[in-house]
C-alpha positions as CSV (number, residue, x, y, z in Angstrom):
1,M,-106.3,-58.5,-9.0
2,N,-102.9,-60.8,-9.3
3,L,-100.1,-58.5,-10.4
4,P,-97.0,-60.2,-12.0
5,P,-93.5,-59.7,-10.2
6,G,-92.7,-56.8,-12.8
7,G,-95.7,-54.7,-11.7
8,G,-97.5,-54.7,-14.8
9,S,-100.9,-56.1,-15.6
10,D,-101.4,-59.1,-18.1
11,L,-104.6,-59.8,-19.8
12,D,-105.2,-63.5,-19.5
13,G,-102.7,-64.5,-16.7
14,S,-100.2,-66.4,-18.6
15,T,-97.5,-63.8,-19.0
16,R,-94.3,-64.8,-17.8
17,N,-91.2,-62.7,-16.9
18,L,-88.0,-63.7,-19.0
19,K,-84.6,-63.1,-18.0
20,P,-82.2,-61.2,-20.4
21,V,-80.1,-63.7,-22.9
22,F,-77.5,-61.0,-23.5
23,T,-76.6,-57.7,-21.7
24,F,-74.0,-55.0,-22.1
25,N,-72.0,-54.3,-19.3
26,I,-71.3,-50.7,-19.4
27,S,-69.9,-48.8,-16.3
28,T,-71.2,-45.7,-14.8
29,R,-68.0,-43.9,-15.7
30,Q,-68.2,-44.8,-19.3
31,M,-72.3,-43.9,-19.2
32,F,-71.3,-40.3,-17.6
33,I,-69.1,-40.1,-21.0
34,I,-71.0,-41.3,-23.6
35,G,-74.5,-40.7,-22.4
36,P,-74.3,-36.9,-22.4
37,L,-73.0,-37.1,-25.8
38,I,-75.5,-39.2,-27.1
39,H,-78.2,-36.9,-25.7
40,Q,-76.5,-33.7,-27.0
41,I,-76.2,-34.8,-30.7
42,P,-79.3,-34.2,-32.8
43,I,-80.2,-37.5,-34.8
44,S,-79.7,-35.7,-38.0
45,D,-76.3,-34.6,-37.1
46,L,-75.4,-38.2,-35.9
47,I,-76.4,-39.6,-39.1
48,E,-74.6,-37.1,-40.9
49,I,-71.5,-37.9,-38.9
50,L,-71.8,-41.8,-39.6
51,L,-72.3,-41.1,-43.5
52,Y,-69.2,-39.1,-43.3
53,V,-67.1,-41.9,-41.7
54,L,-68.7,-44.4,-44.1
55,G,-67.9,-42.6,-46.7
56,S,-64.3,-41.9,-45.6
57,V,-64.0,-45.7,-44.9
58,L,-65.2,-46.5,-48.4
59,S,-62.9,-44.3,-50.0
60,V,-60.1,-45.6,-48.3
61,V,-61.0,-49.1,-49.3
62,L,-61.3,-47.9,-53.0
63,V,-58.3,-46.2,-53.0
64,A,-56.5,-49.7,-52.0
65,L,-58.3,-51.5,-54.8
66,S,-57.1,-49.0,-57.4
67,I,-53.7,-49.2,-56.2
68,S,-53.6,-52.9,-56.1
69,A,-55.5,-52.7,-59.8
70,Y,-52.3,-50.1,-60.6
71,L,-50.0,-52.7,-59.5
72,K,-51.3,-55.5,-61.3
73,S,-52.5,-54.2,-64.5
74,G,-50.0,-51.1,-64.8
75,L,-52.8,-48.8,-66.6
76,K,-51.5,-45.4,-66.2
77,R,-55.1,-44.3,-66.3
78,L,-55.7,-45.8,-62.8
79,R,-53.3,-43.0,-61.6
80,Y,-55.9,-40.5,-62.0
81,A,-58.5,-42.6,-60.2
82,I,-56.5,-43.1,-57.4
83,L,-56.0,-39.2,-57.1
84,A,-59.6,-38.8,-57.3
85,F,-60.5,-41.4,-54.6
86,S,-57.5,-40.1,-52.3
87,L,-59.0,-36.4,-52.6
88,F,-62.4,-37.7,-52.0
89,C,-61.2,-39.4,-48.9
90,G,-59.4,-36.0,-47.7
91,F,-62.6,-33.9,-48.7
92,L,-65.0,-36.2,-46.3
93,I,-62.5,-36.3,-43.4
94,Y,-62.1,-32.4,-43.9
95,E,-65.9,-32.2,-43.9
96,N,-66.3,-34.1,-40.8
97,L,-63.9,-32.5,-38.9
98,E,-65.2,-29.1,-40.1
99,H,-68.7,-30.3,-38.9
100,L,-67.5,-31.5,-35.4
101,F,-65.0,-28.7,-34.6
102,S,-67.0,-25.9,-36.3
103,F,-63.7,-24.5,-38.3
104,D,-64.5,-20.7,-39.2
105,N,-61.7,-21.0,-41.8
106,P,-61.8,-18.5,-44.7
107,F,-59.9,-21.2,-46.9
108,T,-62.9,-23.5,-46.5
109,D,-65.1,-21.9,-49.0
110,I,-62.1,-22.2,-51.3
111,I,-61.0,-25.8,-50.4
112,I,-64.4,-27.3,-50.4
113,P,-65.2,-26.3,-54.1
114,S,-61.9,-26.8,-55.5
115,T,-61.6,-30.4,-54.1
116,G,-64.9,-31.3,-55.7
117,L,-63.4,-29.9,-59.0
118,A,-60.4,-31.6,-58.8
119,I,-62.4,-35.0,-57.9
120,L,-64.3,-34.6,-61.3
121,V,-61.1,-33.6,-63.2
122,F,-59.3,-36.6,-62.1
123,F,-62.1,-39.1,-62.8
124,F,-62.5,-37.4,-66.1
125,L,-59.1,-37.9,-66.9
126,A,-59.2,-41.5,-65.6
127,V,-61.9,-42.4,-68.3
128,V,-60.9,-40.1,-71.4
129,K,-57.1,-40.1,-70.9
130,G,-55.8,-43.4,-73.1
131,D,-52.5,-45.4,-71.9
């Protein structure tokens, strides 16, 4: 039986080994740092961290857009939206840090719900408040 150079078998003898077009150059030192971290973090926690990071980035973009819109239009109700987006960004960063470093702070049980309430109040004021 003829085996291809890779050691595997092919069904019709026409299989060819291809060279990779693109390879990653990761040193063994980097793998000793990154590899264990990837294997220690469950996939659900990794997805949660990525969602927190993406949410934080999106909220920073929304803060910047709100500030730009406020400077161009001068609508005073946009200040409430800026505050709400800023609080949301801080909230997501705090949640991510709490998840990563496992804070056992008794104020966390007060900070998280009050931040959510403040975000809702500022969005409500941004919608209802007249200029």
